[in-house]
Backbone as CSV, one residue per row, in Angstrom:
resi,resn,N_x,N_y,N_z,CA_x,CA_y,CA_z,C_x,C_y,C_z
1,UNK,170.077,40.966,65.694,171.062,41.923,65.294,171.831,40.878,64.223
2,UNK,173.746,41.561,64.390,174.501,41.048,63.127,175.352,39.761,64.242
3,UNK,175.669,38.904,64.028,176.070,38.080,64.768,177.097,37.343,63.438
4,UNK,178.375,36.415,64.532,179.568,36.088,63.734,178.956,34.998,63.662
5,UNK,179.770,33.808,62.685,179.142,32.364,62.874,178.330,32.534,61.773
6,UNK,177.848,30.856,62.246,176.811,30.545,60.966,175.630,29.777,61.247
7,UNK,174.948,29.978,62.523,173.680,29.008,63.197,172.982,28.457,62.455
8,UNK,172.544,28.947,61.119,172.162,28.146,60.043,172.423,27.249,58.909
9,UNK,173.513,27.489,58.977,173.672,26.221,57.524,173.207,25.077,57.251
10,UNK,173.267,25.066,55.913,172.110,23.850,55.682,172.856,22.327,56.011
11,UNK,171.793,21.764,56.812,172.155,20.473,56.926,171.949,19.483,56.365
12,UNK,170.842,19.641,55.156,170.078,18.929,54.457,170.915,18.301,53.381
13,UNK,170.143,17.242,52.518,170.627,16.964,51.354,170.388,17.583,50.175
14,UNK,171.121,18.002,49.264,170.195,19.521,48.186,170.966,18.803,46.685
15,UNK,170.132,18.644,45.892,170.165,18.113,44.213,171.308,19.322,43.909
16,UNK,172.033,18.819,42.646,172.548,20.287,42.122,173.249,20.858,42.642
17,UNK,173.956,22.268,42.418,174.796,23.216,43.414,173.871,23.852,44.595
18,UNK,175.390,23.949,45.515,175.092,24.407,46.706,174.049,25.355,46.771
19,UNK,173.245,25.354,47.788,172.499,26.850,47.788,173.308,27.907,48.138
20,UNK,172.668,29.129,47.736,173.261,30.199,47.645,173.431,30.617,49.481
21,UNK,172.815,30.659,50.398,172.642,30.288,51.666,173.596,29.661,52.651
22,UNK,173.991,28.305,51.580,175.712,27.946,51.926,176.709,28.777,51.287
23,UNK,176.659,29.368,50.157,177.823,30.331,49.783,178.329,31.140,50.944
24,UNK,176.921,32.310,51.001,176.946,32.918,52.093,177.296,33.040,53.761
25,UNK,177.113,31.495,53.904,177.915,30.597,55.149,179.061,30.988,54.951
26,UNK,179.910,30.609,53.440,181.322,30.225,53.679,181.758,31.850,53.758
27,UNK,181.180,32.650,53.015,181.416,33.891,53.419,181.597,34.178,54.883
28,UNK,180.997,34.083,55.700,180.801,34.584,57.343,182.103,33.779,57.665
29,UNK,182.574,32.447,57.214,183.492,31.496,58.118,184.665,32.053,57.604
30,UNK,185.180,32.866,56.649,185.995,33.813,55.892,185.942,34.851,57.232
31,UNK,185.256,35.101,57.708,185.542,36.608,58.716,184.906,37.974,58.557
32,UNK,183.503,37.202,57.978,182.431,38.598,57.711,181.290,37.863,59.066
33,UNK,180.473,39.098,58.869,179.447,38.929,59.363,178.277,38.934,58.995
34,UNK,176.850,38.687,59.410,175.478,38.788,58.384,174.590,39.114,59.181
35,UNK,173.391,39.656,58.643,172.259,39.685,59.163,171.417,38.700,59.936
36,UNK,170.530,38.452,61.157,169.868,37.064,60.892,168.249,37.891,60.397
37,UNK,168.250,36.730,59.737,166.499,36.385,59.097,166.233,35.437,60.092
38,UNK,164.810,35.682,60.508,163.927,34.815,60.431,162.036,34.758,60.742
39,UNK,161.660,34.015,60.379,160.344,33.353,60.013,159.783,33.473,61.011
40,UNK,158.601,34.391,61.484,157.951,34.380,62.870,156.351,34.144,62.264
41,UNK,156.107,32.951,63.015,154.427,32.574,62.552,154.299,32.121,63.940
42,UNK,152.592,32.164,63.438,151.450,31.550,64.563,151.305,30.597,63.677
43,UNK,151.616,29.180,64.887,150.588,28.087,64.357,150.083,27.195,65.071
44,UNK,149.278,26.685,64.848,148.594,25.234,65.615,149.119,24.086,65.959
45,UNK,148.628,23.334,66.655,149.460,22.331,67.560,149.558,21.186,65.917
46,UNK,148.628,21.263,65.152,148.661,20.264,63.821,149.850,20.918,62.561
47,UNK,150.504,21.836,63.025,151.057,22.707,62.004,150.618,23.952,61.169
48,UNK,149.185,24.188,61.735,148.774,25.327,59.890,149.001,26.726,60.614
49,UNK,149.895,27.169,59.647,149.903,28.895,59.577,148.917,29.661,58.807
50,UNK,148.254,28.904,58.312,147.114,29.862,57.337,146.047,30.241,58.154
51,UNK,145.568,31.626,57.544,144.371,32.064,58.200,144.953,31.956,59.938
52,UNK,145.481,32.692,60.835,145.862,32.094,61.838,144.759,33.178,62.927
53,UNK,144.148,33.886,62.070,142.961,35.034,62.742,141.716,33.952,63.263
54,UNK,141.880,32.815,62.742,140.890,31.583,62.718,141.148,30.856,64.401
55,UNK,142.625,31.026,64.541,143.002,30.293,66.155,143.307,30.970,67.542
56,UNK,143.839,32.186,67.218,144.751,32.898,68.013,143.847,33.703,69.148
57,UNK,142.752,33.842,68.685,142.323,35.341,69.612,141.996,34.855,70.760
58,UNK,141.473,33.586,71.072,140.894,32.866,72.638,142.105,32.587,73.557
59,UNK,143.509,32.566,72.743,144.758,32.444,73.533,145.542,33.747,73.714
60,UNK,145.050,34.840,73.016,146.171,36.589,72.600,146.287,37.174,73.662
61,UNK,146.731,37.317,74.685,146.494,37.760,75.776,148.014,38.778,75.799
62,UNK,148.541,39.555,77.099,149.729,40.414,77.212,151.044,39.647,76.781
63,UNK,151.019,38.451,77.697,152.180,37.920,77.219,152.418,37.816,75.899
64,UNK,151.403,37.135,75.282,151.705,36.972,74.090,152.356,38.185,73.081
65,UNK,151.637,39.403,73.606,151.761,40.383,72.763,153.203,40.856,72.757
66,UNK,153.701,40.225,74.278,155.087,40.626,74.438,156.331,39.984,73.730
67,UNK,155.854,39.028,73.525,157.136,37.860,72.682,156.977,38.720,71.123
68,UNK,156.177,39.097,70.864,155.712,39.813,69.067,156.363,41.096,69.460
69,UNK,156.637,41.973,70.356,157.222,42.964,70.100,158.538,42.889,70.468
70,UNK,158.808,41.857,71.475,160.756,41.703,71.692,161.384,41.208,70.376
71,UNK,160.412,40.988,69.328,160.638,40.402,67.772,160.870,41.800,67.178
72,UNK,160.107,42.443,67.202,159.741,43.423,66.648,160.845,44.564,66.945
73,UNK,161.257,44.539,68.229,161.923,45.498,68.504,163.706,45.246,67.720
74,UNK,163.758,44.168,67.239,165.329,43.893,66.860,165.325,44.141,65.376
75,UNK,164.007,44.477,64.658,163.897,44.112,63.433,163.793,45.509,62.738
76,UNK,164.257,45.259,61.363,164.275,46.648,60.519,164.065,46.354,59.194
77,UNK,163.934,45.577,58.857,163.321,44.668,57.400,162.685,43.855,57.453
78,UNK,161.425,44.038,56.738,160.162,43.126,56.710,160.291,42.334,55.117
79,UNK,160.487,41.155,54.943,160.039,40.779,53.389,158.975,39.882,53.524
80,UNK,158.453,40.139,52.288,156.957,39.892,52.144,156.651,39.207,50.644
81,UNK,155.754,38.576,50.701,155.756,37.564,49.303,154.521,38.508,48.527
82,UNK,154.239,37.798,47.305,153.252,38.655,46.657,152.087,39.134,47.164
83,UNK,151.339,37.641,47.738,150.095,37.163,48.011,149.883,38.314,49.570
84,UNK,150.889,38.326,50.547,151.009,39.014,51.815,150.936,40.665,51.463
85,UNK,151.924,40.716,50.514,152.117,42.500,50.369,150.652,42.602,49.506
86,UNK,149.878,41.979,48.840,148.551,42.607,48.095,147.846,42.643,49.375
87,UNK,147.858,41.521,50.343,146.634,42.062,51.372,147.156,43.027,52.541
88,UNK,148.342,43.174,52.915,148.637,44.559,53.823,148.851,45.495,53.440
89,UNK,149.616,45.288,52.078,149.320,47.306,51.375,147.752,47.768,51.079
90,UNK,146.617,46.880,50.835,145.585,46.967,50.504,145.008,47.440,52.151
91,UNK,145.245,47.222,53.215,144.896,47.130,54.887,145.799,48.276,55.338
92,UNK,146.680,47.794,55.842,147.653,48.862,56.659,147.939,50.589,56.296
93,UNK,148.147,50.394,55.179,148.309,52.002,55.453,147.018,53.088,55.777
94,UNK,145.954,52.279,55.906,145.030,53.651,56.207,144.794,53.092,57.572
95,UNK,145.706,52.674,58.586,145.875,52.410,59.870,146.520,52.936,60.762
96,UNK,146.552,53.469,61.840,147.023,54.439,62.536,147.548,53.239,63.924
97,UNK,148.363,53.741,64.650,148.891,53.342,66.415,147.338,53.304,67.074
98,UNK,146.594,54.324,66.799,145.189,54.253,67.160,144.217,53.120,67.415
99,UNK,144.292,52.761,65.908,143.919,51.387,65.429,144.539,50.307,66.187
100,UNK,145.588,49.577,65.632,146.669,48.894,66.294,147.950,49.086,66.105
101,UNK,148.603,48.910,67.133,149.745,49.103,67.574,151.084,48.797,66.549
102,UNK,150.645,47.635,65.759,151.595,47.097,65.008,151.490,48.131,63.548
103,UNK,150.474,49.082,63.338,150.259,50.252,62.142,151.846,50.761,62.328
104,UNK,152.242,51.498,63.088,153.414,52.354,62.779,154.440,51.952,62.512
105,UNK,154.592,50.390,62.856,155.970,49.602,62.774,155.711,49.224,61.302
106,UNK,154.469,48.701,61.047,154.615,48.048,59.008,154.381,49.228,58.321
107,UNK,153.986,50.536,58.697,153.990,51.394,57.518,154.965,51.839,57.845
108,UNK,156.124,51.874,58.743,157.485,52.813,58.238,158.556,52.046,58.097
109,UNK,158.455,50.474,58.645,159.711,49.542,58.225,160.237,49.527,57.252
110,UNK,161.239,49.097,56.972,161.445,49.145,55.271,161.317,47.494,54.951
111,UNK,160.730,47.479,53.982,159.619,45.799,53.211,160.363,46.130,51.767
112,UNK,160.536,44.496,51.578,160.903,43.783,50.558,160.304,43.165,50.142
113,UNK,160.044,43.313,48.728,158.844,42.251,48.234,159.427,41.202,47.447
114,UNK,159.147,40.158,47.179,160.202,38.942,46.639,159.078,38.233,45.781
115,UNK,158.848,38.872,44.444,157.853,38.094,43.310,158.555,38.541,42.309
116,UNK,158.046,37.372,41.389,158.202,37.119,40.155,157.428,38.001,38.898
117,UNK,156.271,38.102,39.965,155.144,38.829,39.264,154.449,39.733,39.602
118,UNK,155.054,40.473,40.265,154.197,41.864,40.245,155.196,42.914,39.698
119,UNK,154.459,43.959,38.892,155.260,44.753,38.330,155.970,46.046,39.149
120,UNK,155.115,46.370,40.233,155.533,47.741,40.917,155.188,47.288,42.260
121,UNK,155.490,47.992,43.061,155.014,48.226,44.602,154.995,49.758,44.991
122,UNK,154.281,50.243,45.549,153.703,51.613,45.929,153.630,51.791,47.432
123,UNK,153.603,50.705,48.454,153.499,50.892,49.782,154.646,51.895,50.127
124,UNK,154.797,52.835,51.462,155.952,53.435,51.754,157.008,52.268,52.242
125,UNK,158.247,53.075,51.704,159.415,52.182,52.482,159.489,50.763,51.852
126,UNK,159.198,50.165,50.443,159.016,49.533,49.714,159.421,49.056,48.932
127,UNK,160.531,48.171,48.536,161.032,47.692,46.910,160.642,46.935,46.995
128,UNK,160.922,46.265,45.672,160.496,45.117,44.914,161.343,44.478,44.193
129,UNK,161.828,42.881,44.777,162.646,42.270,43.953,162.238,40.902,43.159
130,UNK,162.846,40.936,41.646,161.904,40.325,40.928,162.711,39.149,40.441
131,UNK,164.131,39.224,40.134,164.968,38.341,39.792,166.009,38.141,40.288
132,UNK,167.028,36.962,40.418,167.961,36.907,41.190,168.022,36.573,42.538
133,UNK,166.903,36.100,43.274,166.424,36.720,44.434,167.281,35.943,45.539
134,UNK,167.785,34.763,45.160,168.870,34.008,46.609,170.142,35.042,46.356
135,UNK,170.482,35.769,45.199,171.896,36.937,45.605,171.257,37.804,45.796
136,UNK,170.080,38.650,45.881,169.099,39.550,46.703,169.182,39.169,47.984
137,UNK,168.809,38.101,48.425,168.765,38.047,49.881,170.005,37.975,50.482
138,UNK,170.823,37.291,49.983,172.740,37.332,50.298,172.999,38.898,50.339
139,UNK,172.531,39.684,49.460,173.082,41.078,49.585,172.430,41.898,50.733
140,UNK,170.999,41.568,50.794,170.779,42.313,52.513,170.872,41.793,53.797
141,UNK,171.326,40.447,53.858,171.595,40.480,54.828,173.436,40.281,55.055
142,UNK,174.027,40.677,54.006,175.385,41.473,54.016,175.441,43.033,54.745
143,UNK,174.401,43.513,54.491,174.240,45.014,54.831,174.502,45.480,56.321
144,UNK,174.600,46.485,56.674,174.485,46.432,58.368,173.204,47.063,58.505
145,UNK,172.546,46.646,59.976,171.267,46.914,60.222,171.295,45.608,61.032
146,UNK,169.506,45.817,61.418,169.228,44.801,62.251,168.585,43.397,62.122
147,UNK,167.693,43.113,62.508,167.285,41.859,61.917,166.174,41.904,60.768
148,UNK,166.283,40.850,59.926,165.348,40.782,58.918,164.056,39.475,59.185
149,UNK,163.004,40.089,58.823,161.737,39.332,59.455,160.898,38.623,57.884
150,UNK,160.412,37.591,58.506,159.511,37.080,56.943,158.224,36.667,57.839
151,UNK,157.114,37.594,58.281,156.139,36.987,59.006,154.323,36.907,57.869
152,UNK,154.459,35.959,57.687,152.902,35.279,57.465,153.104,35.099,55.939
153,UNK,154.532,35.225,55.246,154.590,34.607,54.007,154.782,32.901,53.705
154,UNK,154.018,32.344,54.071,154.336,30.495,53.954,155.638,30.033,52.720
155,UNK,154.988,30.743,52.073,155.912,30.408,50.472,156.973,30.856,50.503
156,UNK,157.361,32.017,51.015,158.545,32.601,50.729,159.749,32.132,52.261
157,UNK,158.816,31.680,53.231,159.695,31.348,54.174,160.215,29.627,53.623
158,UNK,159.408,29.246,53.179,159.538,27.694,52.462,160.984,27.685,51.706
159,UNK,160.988,28.688,50.586,161.946,28.740,49.973,163.581,29.504,50.622
160,UNK,163.106,29.983,51.574,164.388,30.076,52.242,164.820,29.207,53.017
161,UNK,164.014,28.396,53.651,164.633,27.078,54.106,165.326,26.184,53.489
162,UNK,164.642,26.023,51.985,165.001,25.183,50.829,166.391,25.845,50.731
163,UNK,166.713,26.978,50.443,167.966,27.596,50.088,168.934,27.585,51.174
164,UNK,168.487,27.743,52.528,169.719,27.895,53.309,170.030,29.158,53.710
165,UNK,169.056,30.183,53.351,169.087,31.700,53.670,168.488,31.978,55.315
166,UNK,167.796,31.258,56.076,166.996,31.528,56.685,167.433,30.936,57.857
167,UNK,167.791,31.886,58.931,168.269,31.489,60.098,167.990,30.786,61.355
168,UNK,166.405,31.335,61.604,165.885,30.958,62.630,164.184,31.066,62.710
169,UNK,163.685,29.711,62.836,162.001,29.916,62.872,161.740,30.076,64.369
170,UNK,161.081,30.971,64.498,160.108,31.915,65.728,158.857,31.292,65.429
171,UNK,158.063,30.349,66.273,157.198,29.694,66.649,156.144,30.525,67.655
172,UNK,155.241,30.726,67.653,153.898,30.873,68.583,153.041,29.541,68.219
173,UNK,153.103,28.897,69.168,152.594,27.524,69.026,150.970,27.646,69.305
174,UNK,150.037,27.774,69.236,148.663,27.706,69.902,148.121,26.620,70.438
175,UNK,147.530,25.904,71.374,146.960,25.339,71.910,145.610,24.703,71.612
176,UNK,145.572,24.388,69.950,144.567,24.125,69.140,144.594,23.499,68.081
177,UNK,143.745,22.398,67.260,144.068,21.851,66.509,142.894,22.356,65.383
178,UNK,143.075,22.744,64.288,142.052,23.284,63.398,141.676,22.629,62.338
179,UNK,142.721,21.449,62.002,142.528,20.503,61.154,142.123,20.675,59.776
180,UNK,142.628,21.836,59.434,142.471,22.297,57.752,143.823,23.700,57.232
181,UNK,144.282,23.708,56.061,144.571,24.990,56.395,146.163,24.668,56.023
182,UNK,147.575,25.681,55.091,148.248,25.411,55.124,148.971,25.285,55.494
183,UNK,149.880,23.979,56.027,150.884,24.124,56.855,152.132,24.339,56.626
184,UNK,152.310,25.277,57.898,153.801,25.837,57.791,155.061,24.710,56.694
185,UNK,155.397,24.030,56.924,156.413,22.840,57.404,156.257,21.562,56.017
186,UNK,154.935,21.962,54.883,154.723,21.495,54.218,155.427,21.159,52.726
187,UNK,155.655,20.708,52.102,155.964,21.500,50.603,157.370,22.065,50.390
188,UNK,158.215,21.290,51.172,159.470,21.587,51.013,160.640,20.870,49.693
189,UNK,160.166,20.732,49.257,160.635,20.267,47.313,161.604,18.966,47.903
190,UNK,162.786,19.308,47.275,164.302,18.326,47.076,164.754,18.365,48.361
191,UNK,164.387,19.537,49.522,164.699,19.508,51.507,164.852,18.056,51.480
192,UNK,165.638,17.332,51.722,164.829,15.395,51.920,165.147,15.958,53.729
193,UNK,165.606,16.175,54.236,165.405,16.407,55.819,166.313,17.691,56.086
194,UNK,165.872,18.206,57.428,166.099,19.362,57.949,166.103,19.664,59.509
195,UNK,167.069,18.601,60.171,167.571,18.703,61.707,167.550,20.094,62.197
196,UNK,166.730,20.519,63.003,167.035,21.790,63.387,167.543,21.517,65.130
197,UNK,168.347,22.915,65.602,168.137,22.813,67.022,167.520,24.234,68.060
198,UNK,167.311,23.157,68.648,165.922,24.356,69.969,167.089,25.237,70.684
199,UNK,166.529,26.291,70.260,167.158,27.974,70.836,166.756,28.391,72.050
200,UNK,165.352,28.043,72.389,164.463,28.485,73.073,163.486,28.336,73.274
201,UNK,162.547,27.526,74.696,161.687,27.243,74.747,160.937,27.857,75.740
202,UNK,159.884,28.721,75.334,158.831,29.570,76.491,157.504,28.873,76.718
203,UNK,156.928,28.649,78.064,155.507,27.828,77.689,155.009,29.563,78.381
204,UNK,153.744,30.105,78.017,153.358,31.213,78.451,151.739,30.392,79.209
205,UNK,151.314,31.427,80.228,150.197,31.498,80.991,148.724,30.763,79.943
206,UNK,148.811,31.122,78.589,147.951,30.555,78.018,147.324,29.705,77.060
207,UNK,148.743,28.958,77.741,148.756,27.510,76.693,149.772,28.048,75.206
208,UNK,150.125,28.755,74.604,150.742,29.541,73.792,152.097,28.969,74.493
209,UNK,152.738,28.271,73.484,154.597,28.053,73.602,155.229,28.984,72.781
210,UNK,156.295,29.659,73.172,157.328,30.429,72.070,158.357,29.167,71.607
211,UNK,158.632,28.942,70.649,159.841,28.014,70.183,160.510,28.991,69.070
212,UNK,162.174,28.879,69.286,163.014,29.385,68.401,163.700,28.298,67.883
213,UNK,163.639,27.926,66.738,164.808,27.304,66.396,166.208,27.894,65.598
214,UNK,167.059,27.189,65.469,168.279,27.257,64.480,168.095,26.110,63.809
215,UNK,169.187,26.398,62.945,169.534,24.678,62.201,171.425,24.440,62.676
216,UNK,171.451,23.660,63.259,173.031,23.057,63.528,173.866,23.437,62.311
217,UNK,175.078,23.399,62.302,176.189,23.672,61.381,176.327,22.129,61.075
218,UNK,176.685,22.216,59.657,176.528,21.026,59.029,177.957,20.509,59.559
219,UNK,177.680,19.101,59.674,179.354,17.959,60.214,179.957,17.495,58.940
220,UNK,181.193,17.311,59.543,181.732,16.613,58.173,181.300,15.284,57.934
């Protein structure tokens, strides 16, 4: 939900102007508060986040499901990149809770698509942001509301890490090496390094580990 302080102020070194996320943190430190943006991903032991259907199902049980449900219970906005929007908007509108419990959530929750190439969006309760993206994210964070999540959009999650606007990484790490596929934390561009603070580590019966990382405040 809404939190005071700035749990994920950028700690790396950037070229050029400070990222919008740092500017947003400065506003918080002057007395405001902002919503939490978190990225929730299934990842393999070797860091692959692409096509998790390749590796999650042998380990997916009620305990893993409860971890997911706990995050969704505090979330009222979902950020999507173009690719995931196109995949999900072609699949989920035809589904109901009888097919998958996630259907009711994703079909009705507020969705914001971040894309410079899409022209329109047609899914229920969906808006499109095409320009001035960092400022649009700052405005979302400044609104009243619950948590904002990025699920499955690897490129978007990386972008928010680079800009300093991501507050938490919430990872479900599955005990399998898949060997190929896009890794979540590759290709972070001019972000030289990214120290993280472990917020929570919870091993599950299936061998999956639930990890939550925040980024520590920058030090002088």
